[in-house]
N, C-alpha and C positions, 0 to 999 in steps of 0.2 A: 504493500500500500504506500501511496505517496503521502508525505507529511505536510502538504500545503493546503489542506482543507478540501481537496477534491478527490480524496481516496475512493469514495464510493462511485464517483463518476469514472475514475480510471478503471476501477473493477468492472463496472457496467460496460464501458467501452471495450475492454479486453474481451469480455464474454461475447459481446455483439459481433466484434470483428473476427474473433477466432473461428466462428462458424457462421459466416454471414448468410448463407443460403437457409440455414435453419431459422435464423432470426427473421428473415424476410417471409418465409413460409408461415411462421407463427403469426406475424402481423397480418398476412393475407387472410388466414383463417379467421382471426378475430374480426377483421374488417368485413368479411363475408357474413359473419354472424350478425354484426351490427347493421349491415345493409338489409338483411332479412327482416330484422325487427322493424327497421324504418319503413320497409315496403309493406309489411303486414299491418303497421299502425295506421290509424286514420286521424284526421284532424278533429273528428267528433269526440275523441278521447281527451281533448284539451279544452280549457275554458275559453270562451269568446270574449270575456270581459276582464275582470280582475282589477278594475279601477275603483271599486268600492272599498273604503277603509274598514278595517276590522277593529273591534273593541270600542266602537263609538255608540252613542245613543241610537242613531239611525240603524246601525248594524244590529243592535239588540232588538229594536223594533222589528226589523226584517226577520230575525231569528224567531221571534214570538209569532209572527205571521205564518212562517213556515210550520211551526209547531202546531198551531191551531188551524192550519189550512186556510190561511188568510188570502186576501185578494190583491196582491201586488202584481199587476199584469206584465209579465216579461214578454208575452206574445200578444199582439193585437191584430185582430182580423177586421178588415174593412169590407163591408157587405154592400154591394150595389144592387138595388132593385130596378126592374124595368120601368116601374112607375114610382109610386109613393111607397115608402117603407111601412106605411100604416094600412096598406091595402090588405084585404083578407088573404090573398095568395102569399104576399110577403110575410105576413105574420105567421102563417102556417109553416112555410118553408124555413123561416128564421127560427122558430121554436124547434123544429126538427134538427136544424143545423146545430143549435146549442146543445141539444141532447146528444148528438153525435160527438161533439167536441168534448163534453164532460165525460163521456164514456171512454175516451182515449187514455191509455196508460201514461202516467206521468203528469196528468192534469189534476191540480189541487182544487180549483174552482173556476167558474167562468161567470162573468156578468155581461149581459147583453141588453140591448135596448128593448127587445121584445119580452124579456122576462122581468126587467126592473122598471121599464117605462121611464128611465131617467132621461130628461131632456139633454143632458150633457153628452149622451151617446148617440144623438140624432143629428145628422148634418143640417146645416142651415138651409139647404135647398129641399130637404125632406126626402131625398132619393137615396141616401146612404145611411148606414148605421154601423156601430162598432160592437165587437165582442172582445172584451178584455179577458185574457186567459192567464190565470196564475199557474205556474209550473212548480213541481216539487223538486227538492234537492238544491245542491249548489249550482254554480254557473255552468260547470261542465255537464252535470246531469240535465239541467234545463236545455242546454244546447242539443244534447242527444235526443231529448224528448221532442223539441221543436222540429228537429230534422225528420223525425218519424211522423209527426202529426201534420205538418203543413201539406205534404203531398196528398193526404187523405181528405182534407177538409177545404182545400182551396180550388180555384177554378170554377167551373159551372156547377152549381148546386141547386137543382130545380130551376126556379125563376130568378135565382140570385147568382151573382158573380162575386167570388170571394178572393181577396188578395191579402198576403201576409205582411206584417211589419212589427214594429216594436223593438225594444232594446235587445232582446236575445236574437231575433232574426237579423237585425242589423249587424250584430257581432258575427254571426255565422257568415253572412255575405262578405264582411270585411276580411275574415280569415281566408275564405275561398279566393277572394281577389288578391290578397297578399301572397298566397301560395302560388297563384298563377303568375303574378308579377315576378316573384323570386325565380321561378324556373326560367322564365323568358329572359330575365336580366342575366342570370348566370350563364346562359347559352351565349350571350354577347360578351360578358365580362371575361370569362375564362380564356377565350382566344386572345383578347387584348392584353390580358395579364401575361399570357405566355409569350406574346410578341415582345413585351417590355423586358421580360426576363432573358429572352434570347439576345436582345440588344445589349443588356447589362453584362451577361456572361460571355457572349460571343460563342455560345455552344448550345446546341439543341438538347443534348443529354443533360447538361448541368441545369438548364432551365426546367427540365421535367421534375427534378427532385422537389423544389418548393411547391410545384403544382400538385404533386402526388401527396405530399404532407397536407396541403390544404384540403384536397378531396377527402382524405382520411378524417380530418378534424370535422368537416361538415357532416359526413356520414355518422360519425360517432356522436356528435351533438344532437342530431335528429333522433337517433335511436335512444339516447339517454333521456331526452325530453319526453318522448312518447312513453317510456317506461315510468318516468317520474310522474307523468300525468295520472298514473293509477294510484298514487299514494298521497299526492298533494295537488292543489289547484295550480295548474300551469297554463299561462296565457298562450293562445295559439300564435299570437304575434311574436312571441319569443323565438319561434322557429326561424322566422325571417332574420331577426337581428342576430341570434346566436350563430346561424349558418354563415352570414356575411362576416361577422366578427371573427369567427373561427378560421375562416378562409384567409382573412387578412393577417391575423396573428401568425398562423401556421406558415404562410409565405415569408413573413418577416424572420421568423426563427430559422427556417430552412435556408433562407438567403444568407443569414449570418454564418451558419455552419458551413455551407458550401464555399462561401468566400474565404473563410478561415482555412479550410482544407487546401484550397488552391495556393494560399500563401505558405502554408506549411510544406507543401510539395515543392514550391519554388525555393525553399531553403535547403532542399536536398534530402528530406525524409522520404523513405520508402512509403508506398501507398498504405500498407497496414499501419505503420507507425504514424503517418500523417493523420489517418482516420482516428486513431486513439488520442493523439495530441489535440486534435480538433474537438473531440468530445470532452476532453478535460478542460480546455480553455474556453472556447466559444460555448460549449455545453454548460459551463458554470454561469456564464452571462445569461444564457437562456433560462436556466433554473432560477436565478435571482430575479430576472424580469418576470417570469411566471409567478413567482411568489409575491412580488409587488402587485401584480394584476389581481391575484386572488384576494389579497388584503383589501385592495380598492373595491372589489365587488362585494366583499363581505359586509361593507358598510351599508349596502342597499337593504340588508335584512332588517335594519331598524325601522324602515318605513312600513306602516301597516297596510300595505297594498299587495294583494296576491300576485299581481303581474310583475311588480318590482322584485318581490321575493323570488319568484320563479326565474327572473332574469339574473338575480344574484347567483342562484344555483347553476343556471345554464352557463353564465359567464365563467364561473370557477371551473365547471366541468370541461368546457371547450378549450380553455387555455391550458389545463392540465393535459388534455389529449394532444394538443398541438406541441407542447413542450416534450411530452413523452415520445411522440413520434420523431421529433427533431434530434433527441439524444440517443434514441435506440435504433430507429429504422434508418435514418440518414447515414450514420457511420457505417452500418452494415452495407448499404448500397454503395457508399464510397469505397469500401474495401473491395467490393466486387467489380465496380465499374470506374473507379477513380482515375485509373491510368488513361481513360478515354476523354476526360473532360479538360485536360490541360492544366497548366499552372500559371500563376500570375504573381510577379514580385510585388511586394507591398510598399511601393514607393508613395502611394497616396495620390489623390486627385490634385493636379496642378491648379485648377480653378479654385477649389476650396482652400488649398494652401495659400494662394495669393490673397483671398478674402480674409482668412484668419490672420495673415500677416498685417494687412491693412488695419483690421479692427484692433488687434493687440498693440499696434503701433500708435494709434490715436483712439483710445477707447471712449473718451468722453463724447466727441462729436458723433461717432457712430451710435453709441447708446442713446444719445439725445434724439437723433433723427428717427431711430427705430421706435423709441418711446412715443414720439408724436404720432407715428403711423399706427401703433398699437392703440393709442388713446382714441384715434378716429374710429377704429373698428369696435372698440368697447363702448363708445358713446351711446349708441341706440339702446343698449341694455339698461340705461338709466330710466327709461320710461316703458319698461316691459309691463304688460298686463297678463294676468294668469287666469286660466280656466281649465276645463276638462274636455277631452275629445267628445264629439257627438256625431250625428249623421252627416255633418258637413265634411267630415274626413273622408267620406266615400266620394267617388267621382260623380260629377254632375251627370244626371240622366240615369243613374243606377236605380234599380227597382226599389231597394230599401230606402234610399234617400228621397225619391219622389213620393213614396208612401208617407213619410213623416212630414214632408212639406205640404202635402194635401191635407193632412190632419190639422196642421196649424191654421190653414186658411178656411177649411170647410166646416170645422166643428168648434163649438164654443169652449170646449175643454177636451183634454186628451187623457186617457187612462194612465199613460206612463208619466204624467206630470202631477198625479194626485199626491196630496200630503195626507199621510195616514197616522192617526193617533191610536195607539194600543193601550188599553187599560186593563190591568189585572191586579187585584181581584175586581169582579164586576160590581160597579156601583148601582144604585137604584135607578129606575126609569126616569124619575123626576130629575135626578142629578144629571143623567145623560142628556135629557131634553134641554135643560138649562145650558149645559156645556156646549151642546151642538148649536144652540141659538147664538151664543156668544162668538163661536168660531165663524159662523155664517156671516156675521156682521163685519169681519175683518176685510180690509181692502185686498182685492185680488182673488177672493174666494167666490167662485161661481155658484156652487151649492155644496151642502154638506149632507152626506148620506150616513145615517146612524140607525141602530136597531129600533129607534122610536119613530123614525120617519125621515123625510127629506126636508131640508131647510134652506131658505134663501133670505138674506137681509133680516135675520132674527125671526122670520115667520116660518111656520111649518107648512109646507106646500102639499105634502102627501104623507100618508101613513104607509109604511112598507113592512114587509116581513123580512127580517134580516137573515139571509141564507148563510151568513158567515158567523152568526152569534154562537158562542159556546158558553157553557156553564162557568168556566174558569177565566174567560177573557172576553173582552168586547173591543171593537174598534170603530172609529169614525173615519170617514173618508171625505177630505175636503178637495173638491174638484177645482182646478185653477186653469186659467188660460195663460199662465206666466211661463216664460222661459226658465227652466230650473236653474240656470246659471246667472240669471239676472239679479241685480241688486234688489229689485222688488220682491223676488222670490226669497232671497235671503232675509229681508225684513219680515216677510210673512212667517218664516220659520221661527225667527226670534220672538215675534208677537205671540204665536201659538204656544211656544215654550214658556213665555212669561205669564200667560193667561192662567188664572187659578183653575185647578182641575178638581173634580170630586174624589180623586184618589191618585195613587201612583200611575204615571203615564209615561209613555215613550213615543217620541215623534219620529216617524220614518217617512219613506217615500222618496222620490227622486230629488225634490228640492232640498230636503233635509240631508240626504246622502252627500250632495255637493257641498253644503255648508260644513258638514262634519269632516269631509275629506280634505277640504282646504285647511281647516284648523289642525287636523292631524298631521298633514304634510308639513305645514309651517312649524309645528311644534317639534318635529323630529329632525329638521334640517341641521340645527346646531349640533346635535348628537352625532349625526352621520358625518358632518365635516370634522368634528373632533376625532372620531374613530378613524376616519380615513387618513387624516393628517398624522395622528399619533402612530399608527401602525406603519405607514410608509416611511415616516421619519426614522422610526426605530430600525427598520430594515436597511435603509440607506446609511444610517449612522454606522451600523456594523459592517456594511459592505465597503464604505469609503474610508472608514476611520477618520471622519471629519465631522465637525459640527456645522460649519457654514455651508458646505455643499448640499446636504439634505434640505436645509432651509431654503437655499436658492432653488433647488430642484422643484420643491413643492410650490414656491411662489411663481416660478416660471410656468409650471403646469396650470396653476390657477389663472394666470394671465392669458394663456392660450385658450382656456375654457371660456373665460369671460368674453374674449374677442369673438369666439364662435357663437356664444349666446347673443352677442350684439348683432352679428350677421343674421341670426335667425329672427330677431325682432324686426330688422330692416326688411327681410324678405317675406316672412310668413305673417307677421302681425300687421305690417304696413303695406304689404302686397307688391313689393318691387321685384324686378328681375324674373318675372314669369317666363320671359323669352328664353331664359337660361335654364331654369330648373323645371319647367313644365307647368301646366295649368293647375291651379288649386283654388279653393274658396277661402277668402280672407275672413276670419272670424273676429279680428280685433284683439285676439289674445293668443298666448301660447299654452299648449297643454302643460300643466305644471308637474305632471309626472315624468315628462321628458328630461328636464335638467338634471335630476338625480342620476338617471341612467347615463345620460350624456357625460356628466361629471365623472362617473366611475370609469367609463371607457376612455374618455379623453385624457384624464390624469394617468390612467394605467399606460396608455400608449406613450404619453410624454415621458414618463419615468422609464418606460421600456427603452426609448431612444437615449435617455440620459445614462442608463446603465451601459449601453453599447459605447457611448462616447467616453464616459468616465474611466471605463476599463482601459482604454487606449491611452488617455492622458496620464492616469496614475502609473501605468506600466512604463511609459517613457520618462516620467518624472523620477520614478525610482531608479531608472537606469542612468540618467544624465544629470539630474538635479537642477536643470534649467527650467524655470517655471514657464516663461513665455514660449520657449521651444516645445515644451510638452503640450501646451495648448494648441499651438499651430500643428504639431504632428498629429495630435488626437483628432482635430478637425479634418485634416487632410486624409487621414486613414479611414475615417468613418463617414465623411461627407457624402461620398458616392453611395455607400451602402445605405445610409439613412435616407438619402434622396430617393433611391430606387424603392426602398421599403415603403416610404411614405407615398410615393406615386402609385405603387401597387395597391396599397390600402385605400387610397383615394379613389382609384378606379373601381375597387370592390364596393366602396360606398356609393359610387355612381349608380350601381345596380339598385341599391335601396332608393336613391334619389329619383330614379326613373319610375318608381311605383306610383300607381294611381291613388293609393291610400296616403293621405296627407301626413299621418303620424310617421309612417315609414320614410316618406320624403323628407320630413324634418330631421329624422335621425341621420339619414344619408348625407344631407347637406351639412348639418351641424358637425358631424364627425369628420367629413371630408375637409371642411374649412379648418377645423381644429388641428388636424394632423399636418396639413400643408403649412399652416402658420408656424407650427412647432418645428417642423423640419427645415424651414428656411429662415424666418426672422429670428426665432428664439434660438435655435441650435447654431445658426450661422453668424449671428451678430450679438444678441444679448448675452448668451452664455460666455463666449470668449471675452467680451468686453467686461463683464462682471468679474470673471476669474482673473483677468489681468489687473483690474483695479484693486482687487482684494489680496492679490499676491500670495505669499506663503501662508497667510491666515487661512486659506482654503484647506490646508492639510493639518490644521491644529485640532486636537481632540484630547480629552482628559486621559490620563494614563490608564484608568480602568477600562476605557473603551478599547484602547490599543491592545491591552492584555486579553480582553474578551474576544477580540477579532483577530488575534495573532495567527490563528489557524483557520480563519474564515474564508469566505468566498472571494475576497479581494486580494488574495496572494498573487504574486506576479504571474502573468499569463504565459510567460515563457520561462525556460530555464535561463540561468545567467548567461550562457553562451549565446542564446537566441536574442536576449535583450540587447546584448552588445552588438549583435548583427543588426538588429532593428535600428539602434542608434547610429551605426555606421551608414546604413541606407538612408536614414533621415538627413544626415550631414551631407551625403553625396547629392541628395535631391535638392538641398539648398544651394 
């Protein structure tokens, strides 16, 4: 074993290289099994939402509704009659349709105009009516139920024509659209990425290695997420993001490994020895980078949103798959085929060397100019507005989106905008009557349906038999015409919660879910930031044996992220650059669940490139002791690699950006901008300028840190003889 902290990597590389055919076959068999799982899985096993926060009052109200088979309609059916919905034929066929819907497995309850006679369920023109269908189970179970039910009860039903919509159905259509977009995008992206890699390596065979690792990471992430969907709520949209992220990271890691192998071969090592040395050196950087990425993703778990938590697990899984393939499979392939991909001496990129020389020679002017440019990119973020994704994330003209838009214009209220108040234990009828009257008088309430009747403006307009009443719980439904994300809806939720109630009550429904989700997300942001910063700082502190460099790395990553968010505000909130990113609907706000995920990925990638760069700078600094020369040499040796890696990742993100789903488009654009800014402005100008200005202070750390990291991951990446050779090559290049 080696005593430089990479003993296990050395052991693993030796085993992989000693019998490369066996290693490759083992990986092929595992990949085949993963692909079989991915092929057999279906999107219906995944949740189509996951945007509702857990542990809030609205979540508790929803749980009580499910327990007592309440009426929170995840599926809405719009029924169009040939004439009036009040005609005898329409009433007869409508009642039969309701009975057929209620008889379907997975249906908890259904409320229809023909059974409740609620005016809120009748269109303004009198020719359409609604059926609100409450589905059993969590979001994944509701999606499966809706997929079964919709084909059976839609289309022509007697004298009626039925079309589906609602929250659950919109989620299903978004997942289907996203998967179609992903397949189409990957068919375009993969050849472009391959062309970039061929250009970078000058070898078809060398370019295939990163592509192979990327394909393996995508297949593994798909299979893992489908399996995970059986034990926890996993958002279907995580398939798209995890696959694209896995492909980008896997190509980055494999690119680093193959580049290092060619350098080791150019130094005169035999192919097997070069493969082992590559796994020991570049493999260590890959492992440290993967660890930092995993730590960044773990911070997402503090947010009480199932889709963010599923992305945390998916992100950790996909990066571990990519890193494992890079340090196990790639060395074996290099041992088998390395002699055919050629060698390249590590003199570095002349262009990046000149830029680093200019920046370190005059750090203040370069840093000031770059800071002004970054401030321009960050500026729009100062007036960001936040909300949650809705049907407007679907492409214009899609069936689910048109359905929701028709509901808004044709009906006085919509079932999926109801505010629901659950009370347990059950109060008396008089108390319920008085409480319902007070709620009906609140601004924005169209009518209130309670076990004691229907109410409008404090008056009881009808006496109804409450099909949802149970002995242990009762609920009132306040129908509204308000956008659930509007300020008016938020004020209504606050007023209902402030209103004296006849007993314990929980306020739920779509408007309450949005209010609680915003509060829950805002309350967890400081904890997520603290966790992400603390863990990554600790990892980089041990890796670099420096106090200042980890602080600089996190600050630079945050700057890249903020600039990316500023571009998202400019594009998606304000509606600019449609000609470049494709058409979308401007909502006037950004989905507030996107920044946490974008933050985790962007910071992980930024620190990923930081690890690659610092390994080279520290290596050269330990060899020659010249601070400025070490910075220039590190930039020169990694500039081309980081540029290619960032370009490949940005191209992968272009696949997401081309999606017709605005949420995926935002992720693609945001991450693409973040990685390009980081690989050019930050890595090329700000980092060398900062390190030059801070001088030898970059390498200061307390004695206990140096003792703790003495055998850690940041040991010299070459043996002494190779470091000397690297120094000699650098001097010759100057």
